[in-house]
Kinemage of the C-alpha trace (Angstrom):
@kinemage 1
@onewidth
@group {chain A} dominant
@subgroup {mainchain}
@vectorlist {calphas} color= white
{ca met a 1} P 153.627 90.088 -33.182
{ca asp a 2} L 155.426 93.274 -32.008
{ca val a 3} L 158.697 93.361 -30.071
{ca lys a 4} L 157.039 94.049 -26.681
{ca lys a 5} L 154.816 90.989 -27.027
{ca ile a 6} L 157.772 88.835 -28.052
{ca ile a 7} L 159.720 90.004 -24.984
{ca tyr a 8} L 156.713 89.454 -22.695
{ca his a 9} L 156.079 85.928 -23.949
{ca thr a 10} L 159.797 85.094 -23.758
{ca ile a 11} L 159.996 86.278 -20.137
{ca thr a 12} L 156.794 84.413 -19.261
{ca tyr a 13} L 158.104 81.215 -20.858
{ca cys a 14} L 161.432 81.441 -19.010
{ca lys a 15} L 159.688 82.192 -15.723
{ca asp a 16} L 157.404 79.182 -16.110
{ca ile a 17} L 160.391 76.929 -16.810
{ca leu a 18} L 162.629 78.256 -14.018
{ca phe a 19} L 159.926 78.987 -11.420
{ca pro a 20} L 156.913 76.757 -12.126
{ca met a 21} L 153.650 77.786 -10.472
{ca his a 22} L 151.992 75.550 -7.914
{ca cys a 23} L 148.365 75.815 -6.836
{ca leu a 24} L 148.015 77.496 -3.444
{ca gly a 25} L 145.213 75.065 -2.660
{ca cys a 26} L 146.467 71.636 -3.704
{ca asp a 27} L 150.093 72.252 -4.819
{ca val a 28} L 149.466 70.878 -8.311
{ca glu a 29} L 151.865 72.431 -10.799
{ca gly a 30} L 150.552 74.710 -13.522
{ca ser a 31} L 148.828 77.692 -11.890
{ca phe a 32} L 148.500 79.521 -8.576
{ca val a 33} L 144.853 78.468 -8.339
{ca cys a 34} L 143.832 75.441 -10.361
{ca asp a 35} L 140.349 75.114 -11.852
{ca ile a 36} L 139.332 72.502 -9.277
{ca cys a 37} L 140.386 74.631 -6.289
{ca tyr a 38} L 138.811 77.741 -7.824
{ca gln a 39} L 135.469 75.933 -7.800
{ca thr a 40} L 135.819 75.385 -4.032
{ca leu a 41} L 135.769 79.139 -3.352
{ca asp a 42} L 132.409 80.152 -1.913
{ca met a 43} L 131.433 83.304 -3.817
{ca ser a 44} L 127.858 83.442 -2.519
{ca gly a 45} L 128.705 86.748 -0.846
{ca val a 46} L 128.809 88.093 2.694
{ca phe a 47} L 126.109 90.656 3.476
{ca cys a 48} L 126.368 92.020 7.002
{ca cys a 49} L 125.944 95.341 8.791
{ca pro a 50} L 129.298 97.160 8.514
{ca val a 51} L 129.245 97.823 12.269
{ca cys a 52} L 127.677 94.963 14.242
{ca arg a 53} L 128.046 92.179 11.634
{ca ala a 54} L 124.373 91.211 11.813
{ca gln a 55} L 123.267 89.570 8.576
{ca arg a 56} L 121.435 92.127 6.475
{ca glu a 57} L 119.889 92.058 3.023
{ca arg a 58} L 122.386 93.712 0.668
{ca gly a 59} L 124.673 94.378 3.644
{ca thr a 60} L 122.863 97.531 4.757
{ca val a 61} L 123.709 99.164 8.065
{ca cys a 62} L 121.317 98.383 10.930
{ca glu a 63} L 118.988 101.111 12.173
{ca gly a 64} L 120.694 100.983 15.566
{ca cys a 65} L 124.158 101.275 13.986
{ca lys a 66} L 123.517 104.174 11.606
{ca glu a 67} L 124.840 106.757 14.047
{ca asn a 68} L 128.152 104.862 14.120
{ca ser a 69} L 128.568 104.218 10.400
{ca phe a 70} L 129.537 106.334 7.427
{ca leu a 71} L 129.287 103.253 5.222
{ca asp a 72} L 125.726 102.780 4.020
{ca arg a 73} L 126.317 99.110 3.300
{ca his a 74} L 129.037 96.573 2.690
{ca ser a 75} L 129.357 93.315 0.816
{ca ala a 76} L 132.248 90.929 0.330
{ca val a 77} L 132.790 88.182 -2.190
{ca met a 78} L 133.523 85.668 0.575
{ca leu a 79} L 134.485 85.126 4.201
{ca tyr a 80} L 138.153 85.580 5.040
{ca gln a 81} L 139.997 82.528 6.319
{ca glu a 82} L 143.663 83.198 6.966
{ca asp a 83} L 144.699 79.574 6.539
{ca gly a 84} L 142.224 78.924 3.739
{ca leu a 85} L 142.700 79.390 0.017
{ca ile a 86} L 141.405 82.966 -0.029
{ca gly a 87} L 143.816 83.890 2.774
{ca lys a 88} L 146.745 82.472 0.812
{ca ile a 89} L 145.608 84.227 -2.373
{ca leu a 90} L 145.308 87.640 -0.699
{ca his a 91} L 148.546 87.294 1.268
{ca asn a 92} L 150.555 86.422 -1.839
{ca phe a 93} L 148.864 89.184 -3.794
{ca lys a 94} L 149.384 91.845 -1.119
{ca tyr a 95} L 152.952 91.073 -0.113
{ca asn a 96} L 154.420 89.285 -3.151
{ca phe a 97} L 152.532 90.902 -6.022
{ca val a 98} L 152.100 88.248 -8.685
{ca gln a 99} L 150.275 89.068 -11.924
{ca asp a 100} L 148.859 85.557 -12.159
{ca ile a 101} L 147.176 85.993 -8.751
{ca ala a 102} L 145.835 89.373 -9.862
{ca asp a 103} L 144.240 87.528 -12.777
{ca val a 104} L 142.556 85.144 -10.312
{ca leu a 105} L 141.158 88.092 -8.338
{ca asn a 106} L 139.941 89.680 -11.552
{ca lys a 107} L 138.021 86.511 -12.341
{ca leu a 108} L 136.595 86.425 -8.791
{ca val a 109} L 135.382 90.008 -9.146
{ca lys a 110} L 133.873 89.398 -12.594
{ca asp a 111} L 132.019 86.290 -11.416
{ca tyr a 112} L 130.769 88.035 -8.272
{ca val a 113} L 129.669 91.239 -10.014
{ca ala a 114} L 127.833 89.217 -12.659
{ca lys a 115} L 125.604 87.910 -9.843
{ca glu a 116} L 125.306 91.034 -7.704
{ca lys a 117} L 125.571 93.994 -10.095
{ca asn a 118} L 121.926 95.004 -9.629
{ca asp a 119} L 122.570 95.481 -5.900
{ca ile a 120} L 125.806 97.447 -6.161
{ca leu a 121} L 124.751 100.144 -8.572
{ca ala a 122} L 126.823 103.304 -8.232
{ca asp a 123} L 128.311 106.175 -10.198
{ca leu a 124} L 131.986 105.481 -9.649
{ca val a 125} L 134.560 103.400 -7.794
{ca val a 126} L 137.116 104.720 -5.308
{ca pro a 127} L 139.977 102.610 -3.868
{ca val a 128} L 141.242 102.861 -0.297
{ca pro a 129} L 144.627 104.596 -0.723
{ca leu a 130} L 148.099 103.709 0.506
{ca his a 131} L 150.476 106.267 1.962
{ca lys a 132} L 153.148 107.191 -0.593
{ca arg a 133} L 155.823 105.666 1.646
{ca arg a 134} L 153.975 102.342 1.839
{ca tyr a 135} L 153.361 102.510 -1.905
{ca ala a 136} L 157.099 102.960 -2.480
{ca glu a 137} L 157.851 99.976 -0.224
{ca arg a 138} L 155.315 97.693 -1.892
{ca gly a 139} L 155.327 99.060 -5.427
{ca phe a 140} L 151.558 98.928 -5.859
{ca asn a 141} L 148.250 99.418 -4.050
{ca gln a 142} L 146.267 96.179 -3.931
{ca ala a 143} L 143.011 98.058 -3.292
{ca glu a 144} L 143.597 100.178 -6.391
{ca ile a 145} L 144.063 97.077 -8.540
{ca val a 146} L 140.912 95.407 -7.161
{ca ala a 147} L 138.989 98.681 -7.603
{ca gly a 148} L 140.003 98.683 -11.256
{ca phe a 149} L 138.572 95.189 -11.629
{ca val a 150} L 135.299 96.276 -9.982
{ca ala a 151} L 135.034 99.389 -12.152
{ca lys a 152} L 135.652 97.393 -15.321
{ca ala a 153} L 133.104 94.743 -14.351
{ca leu a 154} L 130.483 97.437 -13.699
{ca asn a 155} L 131.556 99.599 -16.648
{ca ile a 156} L 131.971 102.723 -14.517
{ca ser a 157} L 134.935 104.992 -13.752
{ca cys a 158} L 137.552 104.395 -11.081
{ca val a 159} L 138.638 107.659 -9.437
{ca gln a 160} L 141.675 108.131 -7.162
{ca ala a 161} L 139.677 110.465 -4.931
{ca leu a 162} L 141.367 109.713 -1.609
{ca gln a 163} L 144.895 110.112 -0.359
{ca arg a 164} L 146.505 108.952 2.864
{ca gly a 165} L 148.215 112.012 4.246
{ca arg a 166} L 149.567 110.437 7.426
{ca tyr a 167} L 151.749 107.333 7.604
{ca thr a 168} L 150.139 104.717 9.844
{ca val a 169} L 151.104 101.401 11.395
{ca gln a 170} L 149.767 98.404 9.462
{ca gln a 171} L 146.238 97.679 10.686
{ca ala a 172} L 146.825 93.913 10.812
{ca lys a 173} L 149.261 94.423 13.697
{ca leu a 174} L 146.772 96.286 15.906
{ca ser a 175} L 143.821 95.570 18.191
{ca arg a 176} L 140.354 96.822 17.293
{ca glu a 177} L 140.697 99.904 19.524
{ca glu a 178} L 144.153 100.647 18.172
{ca arg a 179} L 142.911 100.316 14.590
{ca leu a 180} L 140.211 102.908 15.195
{ca lys a 181} L 142.710 105.415 16.581
{ca asn a 182} L 145.321 104.580 13.945
{ca val a 183} L 143.301 105.827 10.964
{ca val a 184} L 141.620 108.909 12.477
{ca thr a 185} L 142.400 111.916 10.239
{ca ala a 186} L 144.659 109.738 8.070
{ca phe a 187} L 142.711 110.361 4.839
{ca gln a 188} L 141.937 113.425 2.728
{ca ile a 189} L 140.207 114.112 -0.554
{ca val a 190} L 142.422 114.725 -3.571
{ca asp a 191} L 141.597 118.329 -4.470
{ca asn a 192} L 140.990 117.806 -8.181
{ca ala a 193} L 138.608 114.907 -7.430
{ca arg a 194} L 136.096 116.945 -5.410
{ca lys a 195} L 133.970 117.820 -8.413
{ca asp a 196} L 133.969 114.204 -9.592
{ca ile a 197} L 132.548 112.788 -6.363
{ca tyr a 198} L 130.113 115.489 -5.257
{ca gly a 199} L 126.527 114.229 -5.229
{ca lys a 200} L 127.587 110.751 -6.380
{ca arg a 201} L 127.074 107.210 -5.143
{ca val a 202} L 130.475 105.660 -4.573
{ca ile a 203} L 131.733 102.089 -4.288
{ca leu a 204} L 134.662 102.112 -1.863
{ca val a 205} L 137.005 99.179 -2.484
{ca asp a 206} L 139.617 97.391 -0.366
{ca asp a 207} L 140.906 93.823 -0.277
{ca val a 208} L 139.636 92.830 3.196
{ca leu a 209} L 137.281 94.350 5.764
{ca thr a 210} L 138.012 93.289 9.343
{ca thr a 211} L 136.976 95.869 11.949
{ca gly a 212} L 135.925 98.296 9.226
{ca ser a 213} L 137.861 101.192 10.761
{ca thr a 214} L 139.777 102.056 7.578
{ca met a 215} L 136.729 101.989 5.315
{ca gln a 216} L 134.634 103.915 7.837
{ca glu a 217} L 137.219 106.685 8.022
{ca cys a 218} L 137.422 106.826 4.218
{ca ala a 219} L 133.630 106.891 3.974
{ca lys a 220} L 133.502 109.728 6.500
{ca val a 221} L 135.825 111.868 4.382
{ca leu a 222} L 133.831 111.074 1.226
{ca lys a 223} L 130.534 111.990 2.909
{ca glu a 224} L 132.007 115.273 4.174
{ca cys a 225} L 132.779 116.163 0.552
{ca gly a 226} L 129.245 115.581 -0.695
{ca val a 227} L 129.105 111.886 -1.582
{ca val a 228} L 125.504 110.770 -1.039
{ca glu a 229} L 126.071 107.036 -0.586
{ca val a 230} L 129.131 104.902 0.152
{ca ile a 231} L 128.965 101.186 -0.618
{ca gly a 232} L 131.870 99.171 0.720
{ca val a 233} L 133.015 96.247 -1.426
{ca thr a 234} L 135.886 93.918 -0.554
{ca ile a 235} L 137.175 90.563 -1.721
{ca ala a 236} L 136.821 89.161 1.793
{ca arg a 237} L 135.304 89.933 5.181
{ca gly a 238} L 137.157 88.975 8.328
């Protein structure tokens, strides 16, 4: 075993002794999500129109909503419940990045993709970006990490094709109308990614879709640069 592995295992051992993990679902010590609570997560998928939320096969946009949607379809692993287990998982992941919770999300993505991979075929994966200031505050982009899990599960590339050029207020603090205005013109294509995305089908990844304003604005920018289809995929749908 090399020195880095010895250090990693030593730190992990000390952390587990000093700060034991407790399941976010049942508070049993040992892990952030125990096997029993993991089995309670409903991963049957949420397939709704990205605009009006009508249930749709494969989550395609309704005919009447096409004029208002740059997303061609959207699917989520499960419904978002703020006080439920998935809400606790995503909150702790997003605001208190914990590798063990990232591992849980990786397993969720792998299990979900194993069931749905024939309906989310695409050429590459693109994460919703964070502004560099927000990235510096948080230290990571949760959407980027989830996008990496999706790309690995589908065995396709993950491309950092989008950047957030304007700092915006956190969407969770805003009303639906405010969210729509908040993200207008906030995203641009990374110049050296233009050739990678042109003419491609793209899976756009974030952690949660609520009003859809962020993903719609990202999809708009991707479509303007020649992407032929944008499939939204999130862990949860609010």
